Structure formats: structure tokens, C-alpha cells
C-alpha positions as CSV (number, residue, x, y, z in Angstrom):
1,M,99.3,50.7,81.5
2,K,99.4,51.5,77.9
3,H,99.0,48.7,77.4
4,S,95.6,48.0,79.2
5,L,94.2,51.2,77.5
6,F,95.0,50.0,74.3
7,L,93.3,46.5,74.9
8,I,90.1,48.2,76.2
9,A,90.3,50.7,73.7
10,S,90.4,47.9,70.5
11,L,87.9,45.8,72.7
12,F,85.6,48.8,72.3
13,V,86.2,49.7,68.6
14,T,85.4,46.0,67.8
15,V,82.2,45.8,69.7
16,L,81.3,49.0,68.3
17,T,81.6,47.9,64.6
18,Y,80.1,44.6,65.0
19,A,77.1,46.2,66.7
20,Q,77.1,48.7,63.0
21,N,77.5,46.2,60.7
22,G,75.9,43.0,62.8
23,I,72.9,43.0,59.9
24,I,75.7,42.7,57.2
25,G,74.8,39.0,55.8
26,K,72.4,36.7,54.6
27,W,68.7,36.5,56.2
28,W,65.5,34.1,54.9
29,S,62.3,36.2,54.2
30,P,59.5,36.2,57.0
31,D,57.9,33.3,55.1
32,K,61.1,31.7,54.5
33,D,60.0,31.9,50.8
34,G,63.4,34.4,49.9
35,Q,66.5,35.1,51.0
36,I,67.5,39.2,51.5
37,E,71.2,39.5,51.4
38,I,72.3,42.9,53.4
39,Y,76.1,45.1,52.3
40,V,77.4,48.1,52.7
41,S,78.0,50.7,50.0
42,N,79.8,54.7,50.3
43,G,78.5,53.8,54.0
44,K,74.6,52.8,53.6
45,Y,73.2,49.6,54.1
46,Y,71.1,47.9,51.5
47,G,69.2,44.9,50.8
48,K,68.7,42.7,47.7
49,I,67.0,39.3,46.7
50,I,69.3,36.5,46.3
51,W,67.4,33.8,46.2
52,G,63.1,32.9,46.0
53,K,61.6,29.7,46.0
54,T,59.0,30.8,42.8
55,P,61.7,33.6,41.1
56,S,59.1,36.0,39.2
57,N,59.3,39.4,37.9
58,D,58.4,43.0,39.8
59,T,54.5,42.5,38.2
60,K,53.5,44.7,41.0
61,N,56.2,47.7,40.8
62,P,54.4,50.8,40.0
63,N,56.8,52.2,37.4
64,P,55.0,49.6,34.4
65,A,58.7,49.5,32.4
66,L,60.2,47.8,35.8
67,R,57.0,45.1,36.2
68,N,59.7,43.0,33.8
69,K,62.2,43.1,35.8
70,P,63.3,40.3,37.8
71,L,63.1,40.2,41.5
72,I,66.4,38.1,42.1
73,G,68.9,40.4,42.4
74,S,66.8,43.4,42.9
75,N,66.9,45.9,46.1
76,I,64.5,46.2,48.4
77,F,66.2,47.6,51.3
78,N,67.8,51.2,50.2
79,D,69.6,53.7,52.0
80,F,70.1,52.5,55.4
81,V,72.0,54.8,58.0
82,W,73.3,53.2,61.7
83,D,72.7,55.4,64.6
84,K,74.3,54.4,67.5
85,N,72.1,56.7,69.8
86,S,69.7,54.1,69.2
87,N,71.1,50.9,68.2
88,Q,69.2,51.0,65.3
89,W,69.5,51.6,61.0
90,I,67.3,54.4,59.9
91,D,66.3,56.6,57.7
92,G,65.6,53.6,54.9
93,T,63.5,52.5,53.2
94,I,61.9,49.1,52.3
95,Y,59.9,48.1,49.1
96,D,57.6,45.0,49.4
97,P,56.9,43.0,46.1
98,N,53.9,41.8,46.9
99,N,51.4,45.0,46.7
100,G,54.6,47.5,44.9
101,K,55.0,50.0,47.3
102,T,57.7,51.5,49.3
103,Y,57.9,52.3,52.9
104,D,60.0,54.2,55.0
105,A,61.6,51.9,57.4
106,K,64.1,50.9,60.4
107,I,65.8,48.2,61.4
108,W,67.0,46.5,64.4
109,L,69.4,43.2,65.9
110,S,67.3,41.0,68.8
111,K,69.8,40.8,71.4
112,D,71.3,37.6,70.1
113,G,71.7,39.1,66.5
114,N,70.3,36.7,64.7
115,T,67.1,37.9,64.1
116,M,66.3,41.2,62.2
117,H,63.2,43.1,63.2
118,V,62.5,45.4,60.2
119,R,59.8,48.1,60.7
120,G,57.7,49.4,57.6
121,F,55.8,52.7,58.0
122,I,54.2,55.4,56.6
123,G,55.1,58.6,58.0
124,I,56.1,58.1,61.7
125,S,56.7,55.1,63.1
126,L,53.7,54.4,65.3
127,L,52.0,53.4,61.8
128,G,53.6,50.4,61.0
129,R,54.3,46.8,60.5
130,T,57.4,44.8,62.0
131,E,58.6,41.8,59.9
132,K,61.1,39.5,61.5
133,F,64.1,38.1,59.3
134,E,65.8,35.5,60.5
135,R,69.8,35.1,60.2
136,I,71.0,32.1,57.7
137,R,73.8,30.3,59.4
138,S,76.2,28.8,56.6
């Protein structure tokens, strides 16, 4: 009986850990012209650009001092936290290098775990747009 309880508890922890860390890895941008790597630092989730079809500098950045900074290596997903109640990563921001704007955002995965939905918004989630990122299979 103790062995069965241990096995069930272990399985539950494994499933919960996978759900929480399911976005970690490499993803294609929606247009497949870039790759993002999601990682965890100090309990928060971040995403940085690791490859771009046409590598360039952050020319649209609202801070003129950062406009010559390369986009490769830059974080565009910042400060997401896992919310087990909604099965989403919330309270983060996403930076759009195409216009230099930062939006509040939330992230969730498709049931198969191979599509990451990222909804950027201003104020409330209803006022926003959802983009889909495809998992890169190694």
C-alpha cells in the first residue's frame, strides 16, 4: 500500500513539474523567421532570441541608447510566473522588436505541448492579440 501511494505521489509530481516547465526549450517565431529559447531564472520564465533569419539591431527600441544593440541574445519574454490554477504563465511582458513596444502577456500551451500561445495585451487580455509559436524538434 505504501508503495502504491509513493508511486501515485511521484507520478503527480512528475506531471505537475512537466506542466509547469513545459514551455522550456526552443520555439519558432510565428513567421518562422526567428527562434526563441525559453528558460527559467530565479523562478521566473524568460525568452531570448537565439537566431534570426535577418539578424539586425534593435532599431525600434524606444531608448535611443539601445538601438545599436543586436536582437540576437535579447530577452523578449520577461518575468512570467506559472499559475497552476489557470495552467498558464502570467504576469509577464513581451517586447515586440518590430515596433519597439512592450505589452503585458500570458502564455499557455496546446494540449499536445507543441504550440505555445502568447497573448500580448494592453491593460486587459481582451484588448490584445495571440501569436502561436511552434516547438522546435531536435
